[in-house]
C-alpha positions as CSV (number, residue, x, y, z in Angstrom):
1,M,-0.7,0.2,0.0
2,K,1.7,3.5,-1.4
3,K,2.6,6.2,1.9
4,P,-0.3,9.7,1.2
5,L,1.5,12.5,0.6
6,V,1.6,16.1,0.6
7,I,3.2,18.6,-1.6
8,F,3.7,22.0,-0.5
9,G,3.2,24.1,-4.1
10,A,0.6,24.5,-7.3
11,G,3.2,25.6,-10.1
12,D,4.9,24.0,-12.3
13,L,7.3,22.4,-10.1
14,A,4.5,21.1,-7.9
15,Q,3.2,19.3,-10.9
16,L,5.5,17.7,-11.8
17,A,6.7,16.1,-8.6
18,H,3.2,14.8,-8.5
19,Y,4.0,13.3,-11.8
20,Y,7.0,11.5,-10.8
21,F,5.6,10.7,-7.3
22,S,2.7,9.2,-8.8
23,R,4.4,7.2,-11.0
24,D,7.2,6.1,-9.7
25,S,7.5,5.5,-5.8
26,E,5.8,4.4,-2.9
27,Y,4.2,7.9,-2.1
28,E,0.0,8.7,-3.3
29,V,-0.4,12.0,-3.5
30,R,-3.5,13.2,-1.1
31,A,-4.1,17.4,-1.6
32,F,-1.3,20.2,-2.1
33,T,-0.7,22.7,0.3
34,L,0.0,26.8,-0.2
35,D,0.1,29.3,2.4
36,A,-3.3,30.8,2.3
37,E,-2.7,34.0,0.3
38,F,-1.1,32.5,-2.8
39,I,-3.9,29.7,-3.5
40,G,-5.7,30.8,-6.8
41,V,-7.6,27.7,-7.5
42,P,-8.9,25.2,-5.3
43,E,-7.4,22.2,-7.2
44,C,-4.0,20.8,-8.3
45,C,-4.4,17.7,-10.5
46,E,-7.6,17.4,-9.9
47,L,-6.6,17.3,-6.0
48,P,-7.9,19.8,-2.8
49,V,-5.1,22.4,-2.5
50,V,-5.6,23.2,1.0
51,A,-4.1,26.5,3.3
52,F,-1.2,25.1,4.9
53,D,-2.2,27.0,9.1
54,Q,-5.2,24.1,8.3
55,V,-3.4,21.2,6.3
56,A,-2.1,19.2,9.4
57,D,-6.1,19.1,10.9
58,R,-7.0,17.7,7.3
59,Y,-4.2,15.6,6.4
60,A,-2.5,14.3,9.8
61,P,1.1,14.8,10.0
62,A,1.1,10.6,11.6
63,E,-0.6,9.6,8.6
64,H,0.3,11.8,5.9
65,A,4.0,12.6,4.9
66,M,5.0,16.2,3.3
67,F,7.8,17.0,0.0
68,V,8.0,20.5,-0.6
69,A,8.3,21.5,-4.2
70,L,10.0,24.7,-4.5
71,S,12.8,26.2,-6.7
72,Y,15.5,27.8,-5.8
73,S,13.9,31.4,-5.5
74,K,15.2,34.0,-3.4
75,L,18.8,32.0,-3.9
76,N,16.8,28.1,-2.2
77,R,15.9,30.6,1.2
78,V,11.8,30.4,0.4
79,R,12.3,26.2,0.0
80,R,13.9,26.2,3.0
81,E,11.7,28.0,5.4
82,K,8.8,26.2,4.4
83,Y,10.9,22.7,4.6
84,L,11.8,23.7,8.0
85,A,7.9,25.0,8.4
86,A,6.6,21.5,7.6
87,K,9.1,20.0,10.1
88,S,8.1,21.5,12.8
89,L,4.4,20.3,11.9
90,G,5.6,17.0,12.7
91,Y,5.5,15.5,9.1
92,S,8.0,13.2,7.7
93,M,10.1,14.4,5.1
94,A,9.6,12.7,1.5
95,S,12.4,12.0,-0.7
96,Y,12.0,11.3,-5.1
97,L,14.7,9.3,-5.7
98,S,14.0,8.4,-9.8
99,S,14.2,4.8,-10.4
100,R,16.3,5.9,-13.7
101,A,19.6,7.4,-11.8
102,S,22.2,5.7,-11.4
103,L,23.0,6.1,-6.9
104,L,25.7,4.3,-6.3
105,N,26.7,6.0,-2.5
106,D,24.4,3.9,-0.5
107,G,21.5,5.6,0.3
108,H,23.5,8.6,1.8
109,I,21.0,11.0,0.5
110,G,18.5,13.4,3.0
111,E,15.1,14.3,3.1
112,N,13.1,16.0,0.5
113,C,15.6,15.4,-2.3
114,F,13.9,15.6,-5.5
115,I,16.4,13.4,-7.3
116,L,15.9,12.8,-11.4
117,E,15.8,10.4,-14.2
118,D,19.3,9.9,-15.6
119,N,21.6,11.5,-12.6
120,T,25.0,9.8,-12.1
121,V,26.1,10.0,-8.4
122,Q,29.2,8.4,-8.0
123,P,30.5,6.1,-4.8
124,F,31.1,8.0,-1.5
125,V,29.2,11.1,-2.5
126,T,27.3,12.6,1.0
127,I,23.6,14.5,-0.5
128,G,22.3,16.9,2.3
129,D,18.3,18.0,3.1
130,N,16.2,19.7,0.6
131,V,18.6,19.1,-2.4
132,T,16.9,19.6,-6.2
133,L,19.4,17.9,-8.7
134,W,17.0,18.1,-11.7
135,S,18.2,15.8,-15.1
136,G,21.7,14.3,-16.1
137,N,24.1,15.7,-14.0
138,H,27.7,13.3,-12.5
139,I,28.1,14.2,-8.9
140,G,32.1,12.7,-8.5
141,H,33.0,10.5,-6.1
142,H,33.7,11.6,-2.2
143,S,31.3,15.1,-3.2
144,T,29.3,16.8,-0.8
145,I,26.2,18.6,-1.5
146,A,25.6,20.4,1.2
147,S,21.3,20.9,2.2
148,H,18.9,23.4,0.8
149,S,21.0,23.4,-3.2
150,F,19.2,23.3,-6.5
151,I,21.2,22.4,-9.1
152,A,20.2,22.3,-13.0
153,S,20.3,19.4,-15.8
154,Q,24.3,18.4,-17.2
155,V,26.5,20.2,-14.1
156,V,29.5,18.4,-13.9
157,V,31.2,18.1,-10.5
158,S,34.5,16.0,-10.4
159,G,35.7,14.4,-7.8
160,G,36.3,15.9,-3.7
161,V,34.4,18.7,-4.5
162,E,32.3,20.4,-1.7
163,I,29.3,22.1,-2.2
164,G,27.7,24.7,0.7
165,E,24.3,24.7,1.7
166,Q,21.9,27.3,-0.6
167,C,24.0,26.7,-3.3
168,F,23.0,27.0,-6.9
169,I,24.3,25.7,-9.9
170,G,23.5,26.3,-13.6
171,V,23.1,24.1,-16.7
172,N,26.4,23.0,-18.1
173,A,28.9,24.1,-15.2
174,T,31.7,22.2,-15.3
175,L,33.6,22.3,-11.5
176,R,37.3,21.1,-11.1
177,D,38.0,18.2,-8.7
178,H,39.1,18.8,-5.0
179,I,37.2,22.5,-4.9
180,K,35.5,23.9,-2.4
181,I,32.1,25.8,-2.8
182,G,30.6,28.2,-0.5
183,D,27.6,28.6,1.0
184,R,24.9,30.5,-1.0
185,C,27.0,30.9,-4.0
186,V,25.7,30.9,-7.8
187,I,27.7,29.5,-10.8
188,G,25.7,30.0,-13.6
189,A,25.0,28.5,-16.7
190,G,28.6,26.8,-18.6
191,A,30.7,28.2,-16.0
192,L,34.1,26.7,-15.3
193,I,35.4,26.6,-11.9
194,L,38.9,25.9,-11.7
195,G,39.1,27.2,-7.9
196,D,37.7,27.9,-4.3
197,A,34.7,30.0,-4.6
198,D,33.8,32.2,-1.9
199,P,30.6,32.3,0.3
200,D,27.7,34.4,-2.1
201,G,29.8,34.7,-4.7
202,V,28.1,35.2,-7.9
203,Y,30.4,33.3,-11.0
204,I,28.7,34.0,-14.8
205,G,30.2,32.4,-17.8
206,K,30.3,34.3,-20.7
207,A,27.6,34.4,-22.9
208,T,27.8,33.7,-26.7
209,E,27.7,37.3,-28.9
210,R,25.7,37.3,-32.0
211,S,27.8,37.2,-35.0
212,R,28.0,39.8,-37.8
213,L,27.5,38.3,-40.4
214,P,23.4,37.4,-40.9
215,S,22.2,33.5,-40.8
216,G,21.3,34.3,-44.6
217,K,25.4,34.6,-45.8
218,L,26.1,31.3,-44.1
219,R,26.9,28.7,-46.8
220,G,26.2,26.0,-46.5
221,I,22.8,25.7,-44.1
């Protein structure tokens, strides 16, 4: 019998969480919850959306798990706050770990994690609580990802990397081996990080510029 689950959120990421949990987990989604002032519609995915200040009365923490389905807004601070608020109500926090991911780190993954398909997590990796790994990342051996961080798609984290709390790492970023990324760092899409990154740092790679040659004058296209 599947375990009943309440999802915090009602946006795109919450709908994705409903999709993944419903098709590839031991959980059954029963409802969604949001702070009352943000409830715009009474249902999401044909399930009720209830106010967070009422959720424990309607969906008892002793009988339901919760998953906080929020993105990296305000450098993951909002997701962190709602995760802690749900725990304070007594909910156990569910993680979604895709059956299509290669998770070789003997279960060293925290709660309220969202690890999607085609991730490779090598041996001796430790992942904290409330961490999102979007699809297709490589997390190298002996690396550590601290709690409340968000890693987008196709990121390469080499061996022995330490990633601090509340970090955001963008699509196609590459981190060389045995470096430390401080808390609350933002690593932009396509960035190449070859040394330690101090806390609160922002590292953005150069965007590709438009060529002066118009597309109509390209040969062979």
